[in-house]
VOPAGU-2260 file (C-alpha; in pm, 1 decimal, decimal comma):
REM VOPAGU-2260
SITE   aa  ch    i         X         Y         Z
SITE  MET   A    0   -4501,7    2433,6    2001,1
SITE  VAL   A    1   -4666,4    2319,9    2323,6
SITE  THR   A    2   -4818,0    2569,8    2559,4
SITE  ILE   A    3   -4910,9    2483,0    2917,3
SITE  TYR   A    4   -5184,5    2722,7    3018,8
SITE  ALA   A    5   -5284,9    2837,2    3363,5
SITE  LEU   A    6   -5658,0    2909,0    3367,7
SITE  HIS   A    7   -5877,1    3136,2    3571,3
SITE  HIS   A    8   -6209,8    2990,0    3686,3
SITE  GLU   A    9   -6384,2    3198,9    3419,0
SITE  GLY   A   10   -6162,0    3054,3    3149,2
SITE  LYS   A   11   -5930,6    3354,8    3124,5
SITE  TYR   A   12   -5565,5    3273,3    3060,2
SITE  LEU   A   13   -5342,5    3395,7    3339,1
SITE  SER   A   14   -5015,4    3270,3    3199,1
SITE  ALA   A   15   -4855,4    3058,6    2933,6
SITE  THR   A   16   -4530,3    2868,6    2945,2
SITE  LYS   A   17   -4393,9    2754,5    2612,0
SITE  SER   A   18   -4151,0    2482,4    2519,4
SITE  ASN   A   19   -4004,1    2373,2    2191,2
SITE  MET   A   20   -4170,4    2034,8    2174,9
SITE  PRO   A   21   -4288,5    1924,8    1833,1
SITE  ASP   A   22   -4645,3    1999,2    1734,3
SITE  LYS   A   23   -4731,1    1627,8    1724,5
SITE  ILE   A   24   -4695,6    1606,4    2100,4
SITE  GLN   A   25   -4933,1    1898,5    2138,1
SITE  GLN   A   26   -5211,8    1675,1    2009,9
SITE  ASN   A   27   -5164,3    1456,3    2318,2
SITE  LYS   A   28   -5204,9    1746,9    2560,8
SITE  THR   A   29   -5518,3    1865,5    2735,8
SITE  VAL   A   30   -5561,2    2182,7    2932,3
SITE  HIS   A   31   -5666,5    2172,1    3292,6
SITE  ASN   A   32   -5986,5    2377,7    3311,2
SITE  SER   A   33   -6166,8    2352,5    3639,4
SITE  VAL   A   34   -6456,2    2587,2    3715,2
SITE  SER   A   35   -6385,5    2563,2    4084,9
SITE  SER   A   36   -6009,4    2615,4    4085,0
SITE  ILE   A   37   -5754,2    2877,2    4004,0
SITE  GLY   A   38   -5416,7    2732,1    3911,0
SITE  VAL   A   39   -5201,6    2530,5    3681,9
SITE  SER   A   40   -5166,6    2162,9    3613,0
SITE  VAL   A   41   -4970,5    1958,7    3366,5
SITE  SER   A   42   -5212,1    1720,4    3203,5
SITE  PRO   A   43   -5120,3    1354,2    3160,5
SITE  SER   A   44   -4963,3    1277,3    2828,4
SITE  SER   A   45   -4984,6     950,1    2648,3
SITE  LEU   A   46   -4611,9     905,2    2705,7
SITE  SER   A   47   -4633,1     710,3    3030,9
SITE  GLN   A   48   -4920,4     499,0    2899,0
SITE  ARG   A   49   -4723,8     409,5    2589,1
SITE  ASN   A   50   -4420,0     318,5    2794,9
SITE  GLU   A   51   -4621,0      94,9    3026,1
SITE  SER   A   52   -4762,4    -100,8    2736,8
SITE  ARG   A   53   -4432,7    -120,6    2553,0
SITE  ALA   A   54   -4257,9    -254,3    2861,3
SITE  LEU   A   55   -4443,0    -579,7    2811,2
SITE  PHE   A   56   -4198,6    -643,9    2525,3
SITE  GLY   A   57   -4293,4    -967,0    2349,2
SITE  LYS   A   58   -4656,0    -970,3    2457,6
SITE  ARG   A   59   -4773,6    -644,4    2305,7
SITE  ILE   A   60   -4483,2    -532,1    2088,5
SITE  SER   A   61   -4388,3    -714,1    1776,7
SITE  LYS   A   62   -4030,2    -833,5    1770,1
SITE  LYS   A   63   -3987,8    -648,5    1443,6
SITE  SER   A   64   -4040,9    -317,8    1619,9
SITE  ILE   A   65   -3784,7    -378,3    1891,5
SITE  MET   A   66   -3429,3    -246,8    1878,1
SITE  LEU   A   67   -3229,0    -396,3    2163,6
SITE  THR   A   68   -2943,8    -192,2    2301,6
SITE  PRO   A   69   -2615,8    -383,3    2322,5
SITE  LEU   A   70   -2593,0    -275,8    2684,2
SITE  SER   A   71   -2880,7    -509,1    2762,7
SITE  ASP   A   72   -2612,3    -778,0    2762,9
SITE  PRO   A   73   -2481,3    -772,6    3122,0
SITE  ARG   A   74   -2144,2    -906,8    3009,0
SITE  LEU   A   75   -2066,5    -563,3    2868,6
SITE  VAL   A   76   -2087,9    -411,3    3215,7
SITE  SER   A   77   -1991,3    -682,7    3460,1
SITE  THR   A   78   -1905,9   -1050,5    3460,9
SITE  ASN   A   79   -2107,7   -1105,3    3775,6
SITE  VAL   A   80   -2434,0    -912,4    3747,6
SITE  SER   A   81   -2748,4   -1005,1    3931,3
SITE  PHE   A   82   -3058,4    -836,9    3797,0
SITE  GLU   A   83   -3172,8    -729,4    4138,6
SITE  ILE   A   84   -3240,1    -358,1    4087,3
SITE  LYS   A   85   -3043,0    -142,7    4325,0
SITE  MET   A   86   -3251,8     150,9    4443,2
SITE  THR   A   87   -3215,4     394,1    4729,8
SITE  LYS   A   88   -3441,3     349,5    5033,1
SITE  ILE   A   89   -3584,1     699,5    4984,6
SITE  HIS   A   90   -3779,7     791,9    4673,4
SITE  TYR   A   91   -3832,5    1162,1    4622,0
SITE  LYS   A   92   -4139,1    1242,6    4416,8
SITE  ARG   A   93   -4112,1    1619,0    4457,5
SITE  VAL   A   94   -3810,7    1827,5    4368,6
SITE  ALA   A   95   -3709,3    2193,0    4380,8
SITE  PHE   A   96   -3429,3    2260,2    4133,2
SITE  LEU   A   97   -3235,0    2584,6    4169,7
SITE  LYS   A   98   -3180,3    2677,4    3804,9
SITE  VAL   A   99   -2862,7    2887,2    3806,9
SITE  HIS   A  100   -2789,9    3107,1    3505,3
SITE  LYS   A  101   -2519,8    2988,9    3263,0
SITE  ALA   A  102   -2429,1    2682,9    3468,4
SITE  GLY   A  103   -2561,2    2405,7    3245,4
SITE  SER   A  104   -2901,2    2440,2    3407,6
SITE  SER   A  105   -3103,6    2407,3    3085,1
SITE  THR   A  106   -2970,9    2054,4    3040,6
SITE  ALA   A  107   -3060,3    1970,1    3399,7
SITE  GLN   A  108   -3400,5    2141,4    3373,7
SITE  ASN   A  109   -3496,3    1906,1    3092,1
SITE  ILE   A  110   -3458,5    1613,5    3333,2
SITE  PHE   A  111   -3699,5    1767,2    3583,7
SITE  LEU   A  112   -3948,8    1877,3    3318,7
SITE  ARG   A  113   -3964,6    1525,9    3174,7
SITE  TYR   A  114   -3992,6    1370,6    3519,1
SITE  GLY   A  115   -4285,1    1590,5    3618,7
SITE  GLU   A  116   -4462,3    1572,4    3283,2
SITE  SER   A  117   -4446,5    1193,3    3261,5
SITE  ARG   A  118   -4609,1    1165,6    3604,9
SITE  ASN   A  119   -4866,9    1442,4    3570,3
SITE  LEU   A  120   -4708,8    1643,9    3851,8
SITE  THR   A  121   -4785,3    2007,5    3925,4
SITE  PHE   A  122   -4518,1    2261,2    3833,4
SITE  VAL   A  123   -4444,3    2595,7    3993,7
SITE  LEU   A  124   -4499,2    2831,1    3699,2
SITE  PRO   A  125   -4438,9    3204,5    3672,5
SITE  ILE   A  126   -4702,4    3463,3    3610,0
SITE  ILE   A  127   -4590,1    3588,6    3272,1
SITE  ARG   A  128   -4505,1    3957,0    3284,0
SITE  GLN   A  129   -4395,4    4200,3    3019,7
SITE  ASP   A  130   -4026,7    4174,6    2928,6
SITE  HIS   A  131   -3994,3    3846,1    3120,7
SITE  TRP   A  132   -3873,1    3514,7    2985,9
SITE  ASP   A  133   -4128,7    3239,4    3020,9
SITE  ASN   A  134   -3898,0    3016,0    3229,4
SITE  VAL   A  135   -3811,0    3292,0    3478,4
SITE  ILE   A  136   -3998,5    3341,0    3803,3
SITE  GLY   A  137   -3761,2    3608,3    3927,9
SITE  ILE   A  138   -3400,5    3712,3    3869,7
SITE  GLU   A  139   -3403,8    3964,6    4153,0
SITE  SER   A  140   -3641,7    3799,3    4400,5
SITE  THR   A  141   -3744,9    3467,6    4548,0
SITE  LEU   A  142   -4083,3    3292,4    4536,5
SITE  ASN   A  143   -4382,3    3502,0    4637,9
SITE  ASP   A  144   -4756,9    3525,8    4574,1
SITE  TYR   A  145   -4703,9    3785,1    4302,9
SITE  ASN   A  146   -4468,4    3598,4    4071,7
SITE  ILE   A  147   -4607,2    3241,7    4067,7
SITE  LEU   A  148   -4942,3    3090,2    3982,6
SITE  PRO   A  149   -5129,4    2907,2    4258,5
SITE  PRO   A  150   -5162,8    2528,5    4229,4
SITE  PRO   A  151   -5496,0    2372,5    4131,2
SITE  LYS   A  152   -5752,8    2330,1    4407,5
SITE  ASN   A  153   -5666,0    2055,4    4656,6
SITE  LYS   A  154   -5320,1    2012,0    4504,7
SITE  THR   A  155   -4969,7    2110,3    4608,9
SITE  TYR   A  156   -4666,4    2195,9    4401,0
SITE  ASP   A  157   -4448,9    1902,7    4300,0
SITE  VAL   A  158   -4173,7    2042,4    4077,1
SITE  LEU   A  159   -3992,3    2375,3    4071,5
SITE  CYS   A  160   -3735,1    2422,0    3795,2
SITE  CYS   A  161   -3762,3    2780,3    3668,6
SITE  HIS   A  162   -3513,0    3059,5    3742,7
SITE  VAL   A  163   -3566,0    3218,5    4084,8
SITE  LEU   A  164   -3345,5    3326,3    4375,3
SITE  TYR   A  165   -3317,6    3077,0    4658,9
SITE  ASN   A  166   -3455,8    3160,7    4998,4
SITE  SER   A  167   -3506,3    2876,6    5241,9
SITE  GLU   A  168   -3812,9    3021,5    5413,0
SITE  ALA   A  169   -3986,1    3108,4    5085,6
SITE  PHE   A  170   -3910,4    2773,9    4921,2
SITE  HIS   A  171   -4040,8    2580,5    5220,5
SITE  LYS   A  172   -4353,5    2794,3    5225,7
SITE  TYR   A  173   -4455,1    2674,5    4879,2
SITE  MET   A  174   -4293,0    2332,7    4846,6
SITE  PRO   A  175   -4408,1    2034,8    5059,8
SITE  ASN   A  176   -4186,9    1902,7    5337,4
SITE  ASP   A  177   -4090,9    1590,2    5143,4
SITE  THR   A  178   -3932,8    1790,8    4860,2
SITE  ALA   A  179   -3576,7    1717,8    4751,7
SITE  TYR   A  180   -3363,7    2027,5    4691,8
SITE  VAL   A  181   -3118,1    2015,1    4402,0
SITE  GLY   A  182   -2886,6    2291,3    4279,9
SITE  ILE   A  183   -2620,2    2331,6    4013,6
SITE  VAL   A  184   -2286,6    2516,7    4001,5
SITE  ARG   A  185   -2014,5    2574,5    3746,1
SITE  GLU   A  186   -1648,1    2673,6    3766,5
SITE  PRO   A  187   -1696,1    3046,7    3839,1
SITE  PHE   A  188   -1469,8    3196,5    3573,3
SITE  ASP   A  189   -1626,4    2978,0    3304,1
SITE  GLN   A  190   -1969,0    3081,8    3430,5
SITE  PHE   A  191   -1860,1    3446,2    3416,1
SITE  LEU   A  192   -1735,4    3413,2    3055,8
SITE  SER   A  193   -2052,3    3232,4    2950,2
SITE  THR   A  194   -2257,7    3509,8    3109,8
SITE  LEU   A  195   -2068,3    3775,6    2915,7
SITE  ASN   A  196   -2102,5    3576,8    2594,8
SITE  TYR   A  197   -2479,0    3538,0    2643,2
SITE  PHE   A  198   -2591,0    3859,4    2814,7
SITE  GLY   A  199   -2307,2    4098,0    2730,0
SITE  ALA   A  200   -2350,8    4301,8    3052,7
SITE  PRO   A  201   -2384,6    4629,2    2856,0
SITE  HIS   A  202   -2457,5    4829,1    3172,9
SITE  ILE   A  203   -2092,0    4773,7    3262,0
SITE  PHE   A  204   -1894,9    4726,5    2944,5
SITE  GLU   A  205   -2043,9    5013,1    2748,9
SITE  ARG   A  206   -1887,1    5243,0    3009,6
SITE  ILE   A  207   -1539,2    5092,4    2980,0
SITE  LYS   A  208   -1312,5    5265,1    2729,5
SITE  ALA   A  209   -1040,0    5011,3    2658,4
SITE  LEU   A  210    -929,7    4778,6    2382,3
SITE  ASN   A  211    -979,0    4475,6    2607,4
SITE  LYS   A  212   -1280,0    4566,2    2818,6
SITE  VAL   A  213   -1291,1    4239,9    3010,1
SITE  LEU   A  214    -929,0    4271,3    3117,4
SITE  LYS   A  215    -992,8    4630,9    3222,3
SITE  TYR   A  216   -1293,8    4518,9    3425,2
SITE  LEU   A  217   -1102,9    4236,7    3594,5
SITE  GLN   A  218    -830,6    4473,3    3705,5
SITE  ASN   A  219   -1080,5    4645,8    3936,6
SITE  PRO   A  220   -1430,6    4490,1    3924,6
SITE  THR   A  221   -1551,2    4680,2    4232,8
SITE  GLN   A  222   -1505,9    5009,8    4050,1
SITE  TYR   A  223   -1748,7    4906,7    3777,3
SITE  GLU   A  224   -1993,5    4726,2    4008,2
SITE  HIS   A  225   -2023,6    5030,4    4234,0
SITE  GLY   A  226   -2381,5    5154,2    4257,1
SITE  ILE   A  227   -2527,9    4837,8    4104,1
SITE  PRO   A  228   -2740,9    4632,0    4347,0
SITE  TYR   A  229   -2568,2    4297,7    4403,7
SITE  TRP   A  230   -2889,5    4105,3    4333,2
SITE  TRP   A  231   -2927,6    4279,1    3996,1
SITE  SER   A  232   -2575,3    4221,1    3867,4
SITE  PHE   A  233   -2490,6    3913,9    3660,2
SITE  THR   A  234   -2115,7    3965,0    3704,6
SITE  ASN   A  235   -2087,3    3999,0    4082,1
SITE  ASN   A  236   -2074,1    3647,7    4230,5
SITE  ARG   A  237   -2394,4    3561,6    4046,6
SITE  MET   A  238   -2411,6    3198,4    4157,4
SITE  ALA   A  239   -2387,6    3307,4    4521,2
SITE  VAL   A  240   -2668,0    3557,0    4453,5
SITE  GLU   A  241   -2893,9    3282,3    4321,7
SITE  PHE   A  242   -2809,2    3053,4    4615,0
SITE  GLY   A  243   -2926,6    3329,5    4847,8
SITE  PHE   A  244   -2602,3    3424,6    5023,3
SITE  PRO   A  245   -2652,5    3696,3    5288,6
SITE  SER   A  246   -2639,8    4046,4    5142,2
SITE  ASN   A  247   -2366,6    4170,5    5376,9
SITE  LEU   A  248   -2118,6    3920,6    5230,4
SITE  PHE   A  249   -2133,1    4094,9    4893,6
SITE  ARG   A  250   -2021,5    4418,5    5058,7
SITE  HIS   A  251   -1778,5    4278,4    5314,2
SITE  TYR   A  252   -1646,3    3929,7    5244,4
SITE  SER   A  253   -1586,4    3703,6    5541,2
SITE  GLU   A  254   -1459,9    3350,4    5487,3
SITE  GLU   A  255   -1601,1    3241,8    5822,3
SITE  ASN   A  256   -1950,9    3373,2    5745,9
SITE  SER   A  257   -1936,0    3232,8    5394,4
SITE  MET   A  258   -1855,0    2887,4    5534,3
SITE  ASN   A  259   -2133,7    2918,8    5789,7
SITE  TYR   A  260   -2386,6    2980,4    5514,7
SITE  LEU   A  261   -2247,8    2694,2    5307,0
SITE  ARG   A  262   -2293,8    2458,8    5601,4
SITE  LYS   A  263   -2654,7    2574,6    5612,5
SITE  LEU   A  264   -2695,9    2499,1    5240,5
SITE  ASP   A  265   -2533,4    2161,8    5298,6
SITE  LYS   A  266   -2821,5    2070,3    5529,2
SITE  GLU   A  267   -3091,2    2209,5    5297,7
SITE  PHE   A  268   -2984,3    2069,6    4960,2
SITE  GLN   A  269   -2993,0    1695,8    4906,3
SITE  PHE   A  270   -2768,3    1736,0    4605,2
SITE  VAL   A  271   -2582,3    1993,7    4397,2
SITE  ILE   A  272   -2479,5    1916,1    4038,7
SITE  ILE   A  273   -2128,2    2009,8    3927,5
SITE  MET   A  274   -2150,8    2109,9    3561,7
SITE  GLU   A  275   -1797,3    1998,9    3474,9
SITE  TYR   A  276   -1887,7    1650,9    3602,8
SITE  PHE   A  277   -2243,5    1643,1    3479,3
SITE  THR   A  278   -2265,5    1270,6    3406,2
SITE  GLU   A  279   -2115,5    1176,8    3741,7
SITE  SER   A  280   -2355,8    1421,8    3905,7
SITE  VAL   A  281   -2659,9    1280,8    3729,0
SITE  VAL   A  282   -2577,2     922,9    3827,0
SITE  MET   A  283   -2522,4    1029,6    4187,3
SITE  MET   A  284   -2844,6    1232,0    4183,4
SITE  ARG   A  285   -3036,4     929,8    4055,8
SITE  ARG   A  286   -2919,4     730,7    4354,5
SITE  ILE   A  287   -3002,5    1002,5    4605,1
SITE  LEU   A  288   -3349,5    1072,6    4463,7
SITE  GLY   A  289   -3434,1     706,9    4404,4
SITE  TRP   A  290   -3518,7     767,4    4037,5
SITE  THR   A  291   -3470,2     536,4    3739,8
SITE  THR   A  292   -3205,2     546,9    3469,7
SITE  LYS   A  293   -3460,5     666,8    3217,0
SITE  ASP   A  294   -3556,0     956,0    3444,7
SITE  VAL   A  295   -3207,2    1106,2    3427,5
SITE  LEU   A  296   -3114,2    1054,5    3061,9
SITE  TYR   A  297   -3015,0    1383,4    2901,0
SITE  PHE   A  298   -2891,5    1559,9    2588,9
SITE  ARG   A  299   -2677,5    1870,2    2611,5
SITE  GLN   A  300   -2898,1    2180,4    2586,7
SITE  ASN   A  301   -2816,6    2545,3    2515,2
SITE  ALA   A  302   -2442,6    2476,6    2512,5
SITE  ALA   A  303   -2220,1    2763,2    2399,6
SITE  ARG   A  304   -1868,8    2738,7    2265,9
SITE  LYS   A  305   -1598,2    2708,1    2529,2
SITE  SER   A  306   -1350,6    2964,1    2395,4
SITE  TYR   A  307   -1409,5    3337,9    2381,1
SITE  SER   A  308   -1220,7    3608,4    2197,7
SITE  PHE   A  309   -1256,0    3859,1    2482,1
SITE  ALA   A  310   -1080,9    3658,9    2756,6
SITE  ASP   A  311    -877,3    3348,0    2824,6
SITE  ASN   A  312    -749,6    3137,7    3112,8
SITE  THR   A  313    -472,1    3385,7    3194,0
SITE  HIS   A  314    -744,8    3606,8    3341,0
SITE  ARG   A  315    -883,2    3333,9    3565,1
SITE  TYR   A  316    -670,9    3418,1    3869,6
SITE  MET   A  317    -788,6    3781,5    3849,7
SITE  TYR   A  318   -1151,1    3676,8    3866,5
SITE  GLU   A  319   -1080,9    3432,6    4148,7
SITE  ARG   A  320    -951,7    3717,4    4366,0
SITE  TYR   A  321   -1283,1    3898,6    4313,0
SITE  ALA   A  322   -1550,2    3624,7    4303,1
SITE  LYS   A  323   -1466,3    3476,6    4641,8
SITE  LEU   A  324   -1825,2    3378,8    4725,3
SITE  ASP   A  325   -1872,2    3194,9    4397,0
SITE  TYR   A  326   -1545,1    3008,1    4446,3
SITE  ASP   A  327   -1639,3    2918,8    4804,0
SITE  LEU   A  328   -1970,5    2784,9    4673,8
SITE  TYR   A  329   -1816,6    2588,4    4389,4
SITE  ASN   A  330   -1529,6    2441,1    4589,7
SITE  PHE   A  331   -1759,3    2338,3    4874,9
SITE  PHE   A  332   -2001,9    2139,7    4659,5
SITE  TYR   A  333   -1725,1    2010,1    4434,2
SITE  LYS   A  334   -1570,3    1843,3    4738,8
SITE  ARG   A  335   -1909,9    1720,9    4859,0
SITE  LEU   A  336   -1983,7    1554,0    4523,5
SITE  TRP   A  337   -1665,4    1349,4    4534,2
SITE  SER   A  338   -1721,1    1264,8    4898,4
SITE  GLN   A  339   -2068,8    1134,2    4810,8
SITE  ILE   A  340   -1931,0     933,6    4518,1
SITE  GLN   A  341   -1651,4     784,3    4728,3
SITE  LYS   A  342   -1904,8     648,4    4976,2
SITE  GLU   A  343   -2083,2     461,1    4694,3
SITE  GLY   A  344   -1781,6     241,1    4623,8
SITE  LEU   A  345   -1689,4      65,8    4300,4
SITE  ASP   A  346   -2050,7      -3,3    4209,6
SITE  PHE   A  347   -2095,3     366,3    4133,7
SITE  HIS   A  348   -1823,1     355,1    3870,8
SITE  SER   A  349   -1979,2      47,9    3710,9
SITE  GLU   A  350   -2308,7     233,5    3685,9
SITE  LEU   A  351   -2132,1     542,5    3553,5
SITE  LEU   A  352   -1973,5     338,6    3273,8
SITE  TYR   A  353   -2308,8     179,6    3194,5
SITE  PHE   A  354   -2500,2     507,5    3199,8
SITE  ASP   A  355   -2249,4     703,6    2993,5
SITE  ARG   A  356   -2246,0     445,7    2715,3
SITE  LEU   A  357   -2622,7     404,2    2725,1
SITE  ARG   A  358   -2681,6     779,8    2714,4
SITE  LYS   A  359   -2462,6     815,8    2406,2
SITE  GLU   A  360   -2638,9     526,5    2234,2
SITE  VAL   A  361   -2981,5     675,6    2306,3
SITE  GLU   A  362   -2867,0    1015,1    2176,5
SITE  ASP   A  363   -2731,1     854,9    1858,7
SITE  TYR   A  364   -3059,6     670,6    1812,5
SITE  CYS   A  365   -3270,8     980,8    1870,0
SITE  ARG   A  366   -3066,2    1209,6    1647,7
SITE  SER   A  367   -3007,3     967,0    1364,4
SITE  LYS   A  368   -3210,6     993,9    1045,7
SITE  VAL   A  369   -3315,1     629,9    1051,6
SITE  ASP   A  370   -3678,9     532,5    1083,6
SITE  LYS   A  371   -3769,4     565,5    1450,1
SITE  SER   A  372   -4082,0     352,7    1424,2
SITE  SER   A  373   -3863,6      84,1    1582,6
SITE  ASN   A  374   -3845,8     168,1    1952,3
SITE  TYR   A  375   -3522,1     149,9    2145,9
SITE  ILE   A  376   -3560,0    -110,6    2419,1
SITE  VAL   A  377   -3331,6    -115,8    2721,5
SITE  SER   A  378   -3346,4    -429,7    2931,1
SITE  ALA   A  379   -3341,8    -428,1    3309,5
SITE  SER   A  380   -3002,8    -356,6    3458,4
SITE  LYS   A  381   -2860,1    -374,9    3805,3
SITE  TRP   A  382   -2961,2     -12,4    3855,4
SITE  SER   A  383   -3291,9      31,8    3675,8
SITE  PRO   A  384   -3602,9    -146,8    3548,0
SITE  ALA   A  385   -3640,9    -211,5    3175,1
SITE  PHE   A  386   -3767,5      79,9    2969,3
SITE  VAL   A  387   -3846,7     192,6    2617,1
SITE  VAL   A  388   -3720,9     497,2    2431,4
SITE  SER   A  389   -3987,2     600,1    2182,5
SITE  ARG   A  390   -3985,6     872,1    1922,9
SITE  ASP   A  391   -4185,1    1091,4    2159,3
SITE  ASP   A  392   -3921,5    1030,3    2426,5
SITE  CYS   A  393   -3657,8    1152,7    2180,9
SITE  ASP   A  394   -3858,4    1469,1    2123,1
SITE  TYR   A  395   -3883,6    1530,7    2497,4
SITE  LEU   A  396   -3511,5    1467,5    2546,8
SITE  ASP   A  397   -3432,9    1721,6    2277,2
SITE  MET   A  398   -3669,5    1980,3    2422,8
SITE  GLU   A  399   -3515,3    2310,1    2535,6
């Protein structure tokens, strides 16, 4: 286990955030301990140094230790490929990721954790409190001085990727002006079922006396949500709650006001991932943020089964009548994703084919039982510089 500690100037631990990285990687970590500062910093790992040296290929790496991916052959992607790397004009170093519950956000979070760790960036970390998960800043509140640790002296935050409610003013207070804002959404009924499967919502369903409690709830959700603060409930338009929709909309829905807020979010978020089209989203996000292919590789994390005994698709229309804010949110950014992709032209689909095949090959390599002392080398493509996938990279990719 690796623990990133936030230290007081007297050496007292203020907080600890844990991740399931193998113990071997822990040996490469150091703890930021400055007598003059109060804060948190992610220390540089040997990962980036190893990758820099390995990128020299034949000069410093023996040919015996190189495993070339078949996708390094450009003929497998295009018959007319120039190796001029295609990158966006804007490169975002800092990112604020709105980690939405039960929307595939653990898989996305891994991307941002690896990005920040490999570049020694400073994370926004929660002050660990009793009965709080270590990747949660707040499930009922936005960023404030009482739920996050301050950055190290003379540093600013670079990466936010823990659970917290979005509030534009609060986020901009703590994140620099050049931060990219990224969110994630999921088809609302699927998100609702996943929430029930994971959390159970006992405060509601223990009160329902019926053979099929979910069906009974869906017949009149307002009856069972009555008296529960909207920002506390995980079954009342939860994605809209986490995206910071105005409180009055949860009491009195207005399509016009919902659209007005979505237009505001449209201006504030550079990108929003659609879980059902995660690979397409990741490729599009790479282009918008100006990151490399290696930066956005991923393995599926914390994925639950897709069928549930307590509900099925015949109940979907009932939930859609109730969760109007969540459906507004999802439909809005679903359409925006495909509009963004359409503007990229056919080259996007070539990259998507390349990335999807490469991602699967890297996952097979990392999860196979073969000796991983041979590194996986990916040659430069039209969309990314050459890079190496080491055993440590595999461990990071598999980190939850």
